[in-house]
Kinemage of the C-alpha trace (Angstrom):
@kinemage 1
@onewidth
@group {chain A} dominant
@subgroup {mainchain}
@vectorlist {calphas} color= white
{ca met a 1} P 25.044 -15.420 7.466
{ca thr a 2} L 24.185 -11.270 7.017
{ca ser a 3} L 26.235 -8.689 5.917
{ca ile a 4} L 26.193 -5.293 7.104
{ca ser a 5} L 27.575 -2.449 4.925
{ca val a 6} L 28.389 1.150 6.370
{ca leu a 7} L 29.404 3.961 4.358
{ca phe a 8} L 30.207 7.368 5.583
{ca tyr a 9} L 30.497 10.955 3.824
{ca pro a 10} L 34.044 12.419 3.310
{ca asp a 11} L 33.340 14.588 7.041
{ca gly a 12} L 32.722 11.468 8.842
{ca thr a 13} L 29.010 11.330 8.942
{ca leu a 14} L 26.830 8.699 8.176
{ca ser a 15} L 25.531 7.708 4.797
{ca leu a 16} L 24.515 4.518 3.885
{ca ile a 17} L 23.526 1.174 6.356
{ca arg a 18} L 22.662 -1.988 4.102
{ca phe a 19} L 22.065 -5.236 5.338
{ca arg a 20} L 22.696 -8.161 2.834
{ca asn a 21} L 22.440 -12.187 2.946
{ca ile a 22} L 22.572 -14.808 0.464
{ca his a 23} L 19.377 -13.311 -1.050
{ca gly a 24} L 20.496 -9.935 -1.361
{ca leu a 25} L 19.050 -7.318 0.386
{ca his a 26} L 17.411 -8.582 3.464
{ca arg a 27} L 16.768 -7.804 6.983
{ca ile a 28} L 13.543 -9.246 9.188
{ca asp a 29} L 13.726 -6.993 12.368
{ca gly a 30} L 13.957 -3.512 10.563
{ca pro a 31} L 14.598 -1.684 7.404
{ca ala a 32} L 17.244 -3.760 4.806
{ca thr a 33} L 18.498 -0.163 3.751
{ca ile a 34} L 18.783 3.093 5.290
{ca ser a 35} L 20.550 6.197 3.879
{ca phe a 36} L 21.276 9.455 5.316
{ca tyr a 37} L 21.283 13.181 4.394
{ca glu a 38} L 25.033 14.660 5.092
{ca asn a 39} L 22.965 16.414 7.836
{ca gly a 40} L 22.404 13.321 9.850
{ca leu a 41} L 18.735 12.971 9.203
{ca pro a 42} L 17.486 10.276 7.327
{ca asn a 43} L 16.502 10.025 3.642
{ca leu a 44} L 15.607 6.574 2.262
{ca gln a 45} L 14.435 3.318 4.413
{ca tyr a 46} L 13.666 0.250 2.197
{ca phe a 47} L 12.448 -2.534 4.015
{ca cys a 48} L 13.289 -5.934 2.255
{ca ile a 49} L 13.247 -10.178 2.446
{ca lys a 50} L 15.055 -12.032 0.201
{ca arg a 51} L 15.701 -8.700 -2.105
{ca lys a 52} L 11.750 -8.013 -2.503
{ca leu a 53} L 9.989 -4.807 -1.282
{ca his a 54} L 8.142 -6.333 1.781
{ca arg a 55} L 6.596 -4.955 5.071
{ca leu a 56} L 3.271 -6.491 6.612
{ca asp a 57} L 3.533 -3.516 9.440
{ca gly a 58} L 3.551 -0.715 7.785
{ca pro a 59} L 5.471 1.078 4.825
{ca ala a 60} L 8.071 -0.725 3.135
{ca thr a 61} L 9.710 2.379 1.629
{ca gln a 62} L 10.076 5.915 3.131
{ca gln a 63} L 11.793 8.871 1.553
{ca phe a 64} L 11.924 11.951 3.907
{ca tyr a 65} L 12.777 15.682 3.143
{ca pro a 66} L 16.466 17.291 4.422
{ca asp a 67} L 14.357 18.576 7.101
{ca gly a 68} L 13.248 15.398 8.167
{ca ser a 69} L 9.684 15.853 7.545
{ca leu a 70} L 8.187 12.968 5.375
{ca his a 71} L 8.271 12.898 1.474
{ca ser a 72} L 6.492 9.420 0.855
{ca lys a 73} L 5.774 6.447 2.093
{ca lys a 74} L 5.117 3.171 -0.282
{ca tyr a 75} L 3.264 -0.388 1.158
{ca tyr a 76} L 4.383 -3.340 -0.683
{ca ile a 77} L 3.900 -7.316 0.320
{ca asn a 78} L 6.367 -10.134 -1.592
{ca gly a 79} L 7.749 -6.986 -3.879
{ca lys a 80} L 4.207 -5.901 -5.118
{ca trp a 81} L 2.871 -2.528 -4.318
{ca his a 82} L -0.085 -3.529 -2.193
{ca arg a 83} L -2.426 -2.214 0.385
{ca ile a 84} L -5.660 -3.013 1.323
{ca asp a 85} L -6.502 -0.581 3.931
{ca gly a 86} L -5.782 2.792 2.872
{ca pro a 87} L -3.535 3.941 -0.143
{ca ala a 88} L -0.300 1.705 -0.923
{ca asp a 89} L 1.690 5.162 -2.451
{ca gln a 90} L 1.314 8.642 -0.762
{ca ile a 91} L 3.303 11.424 -1.601
{ca phe a 92} L 3.360 14.474 0.450
{ca asn a 93} L 4.539 18.130 0.550
{ca asn a 94} L 7.300 19.690 2.450
{ca asn a 95} L 4.548 21.080 4.896
{ca gly a 96} L 3.330 17.762 5.530
{ca ser a 97} L -0.027 17.713 3.397
{ca ile a 98} L -0.761 15.297 1.225
{ca arg a 99} L 0.328 15.735 -2.234
{ca glu a 100} L -1.122 12.410 -4.299
{ca gln a 101} L -2.002 8.851 -3.375
{ca ser a 102} L -2.940 5.758 -4.959
{ca trp a 103} L -4.544 2.502 -3.822
{ca trp a 104} L -2.610 -0.970 -5.201
{ca ile a 105} L -3.652 -4.406 -4.823
{ca asn a 106} L -1.324 -6.982 -6.148
{ca ser a 107} L 0.500 -3.908 -8.030
{ca lys a 108} L -2.560 -3.418 -9.509
{ca arg a 109} L -4.771 0.367 -9.504
{ca his a 110} L -7.416 -0.900 -7.541
{ca arg a 111} L -10.248 0.660 -5.355
{ca ile a 112} L -14.230 -0.092 -5.039
{ca asp a 113} L -14.808 2.536 -2.744
{ca gly a 114} L -13.560 5.594 -4.441
{ca ser a 115} L -10.976 6.996 -6.552
{ca ala a 116} L -8.011 4.975 -7.054
{ca ile a 117} L -5.555 7.994 -7.846
{ca gln a 118} L -5.911 11.281 -6.278
{ca leu a 119} L -4.109 14.436 -6.979
{ca phe a 120} L -4.320 17.300 -4.420
{ca ser a 121} L -3.768 21.075 -4.783
{ca val a 122} L -1.843 23.279 -2.194
{ca asn a 123} L -5.134 24.124 -0.408
{ca gly a 124} L -5.914 20.246 0.131
{ca ser a 125} L -8.643 20.061 -2.417
{ca ile a 126} L -8.556 17.345 -5.144
{ca glu a 127} L -7.131 18.297 -8.268
{ca tyr a 128} L -7.696 15.177 -10.095
{ca gln a 129} L -8.654 11.552 -9.554
{ca ala a 130} L -9.077 8.539 -11.413
{ca tyr a 131} L -11.148 5.108 -10.572
{ca phe a 132} L -9.361 2.075 -11.296
{ca ile a 133} L -10.532 -1.968 -10.974
{ca asn a 134} L -8.272 -4.246 -11.500
{ca asn a 135} L -5.791 -1.832 -13.075
{ca lys a 136} L -8.532 -0.956 -15.741
{ca glu a 137} L -9.556 2.967 -15.461
{ca ile a 138} L -13.348 3.169 -15.103
{ca ser a 139} L -15.804 5.874 -15.014
{ca his a 140} L -17.550 6.907 -11.384
{ca thr a 141} L -20.741 6.260 -12.961
{ca his a 142} L -19.834 2.506 -13.901
{ca leu a 143} L -18.041 2.061 -10.587
{ca leu a 144} L -21.314 3.644 -8.878
{ca gly a 145} L -23.363 0.876 -10.936
{ca leu a 146} L -21.040 -1.921 -9.756
{ca lys a 147} L -21.228 -0.743 -6.169
{ca leu a 148} L -25.089 -0.714 -6.846
{ca lys a 149} L -24.811 -4.406 -8.747
{ca phe a 150} L -23.172 -5.582 -5.227
{ca leu a 151} L -25.799 -4.310 -2.695
{ca ile a 152} L -28.288 -6.045 -4.643
{ca leu a 153} L -26.634 -9.074 -4.749
{ca ile a 154} L -25.723 -9.022 -0.974
{ca lys a 155} L -29.886 -7.855 -0.285
{ca asn a 156} L -31.180 -10.664 -2.186
{ca phe a 157} L -28.463 -13.278 -0.287
{ca ile a 158} L -29.818 -11.961 2.821
{ca his a 159} L -33.473 -12.165 2.255
{ca thr a 160} L -33.466 -15.214 0.645
{ca ser a 161} L -35.630 -17.364 2.448
{ca val a 162} L -36.214 -21.058 2.879
{ca ser a 163} L -39.118 -23.393 3.965
{ca tyr a 164} L -38.887 -25.018 6.812
{ca thr a 165} L -39.883 -28.104 4.938
{ca his a 166} L -37.585 -27.579 2.452
{ca leu a 167} L -34.694 -27.356 5.042
{ca arg a 168} L -36.095 -30.500 6.697
{ca ala a 169} L -36.051 -32.459 3.481
{ca his a 170} L -31.963 -31.710 3.382
{ca glu a 171} L -31.625 -32.816 6.915
{ca thr a 172} L -33.691 -35.986 6.177
{ca arg a 173} L -32.036 -36.963 3.290
{ca gly a 174} L -28.949 -37.664 5.157
{ca asn a 175} L -30.170 -40.052 7.474
């Protein structure tokens, strides 16, 4: 059974909507918690399944500035920061430009195709970046070396030839 809590500001403006079941915060078809500013615009949204932040089709949390512009979005699966197709944590300036972003897999900083943490200046250029694999910080040179080794492995795997006689031997062995 799901219970819904609704809170209001003293002036009657909607303040909070929260969905719970026996497991805690839980809602399948939308955010489990939505809080609002006194001006009626959304402040926070949390998508939860069985008390864990969880959403497959978008960010599990979103926070907004009082003017309604997006402040941050965070991607979670089963309570862990996780996103494979982009940054799992993004924070925006109130003009909509990106301020910082980081890549996470299973709550570990991890990115193999670039820096896992990026901080941006007001003009949008990267001020700081750091590289991580499985939550261990590595140098950019080390990351490039790992990528090169991986590409060599793939190339060798694809270009490994097997003779026709060798294949026939495996084929006839089973008969």
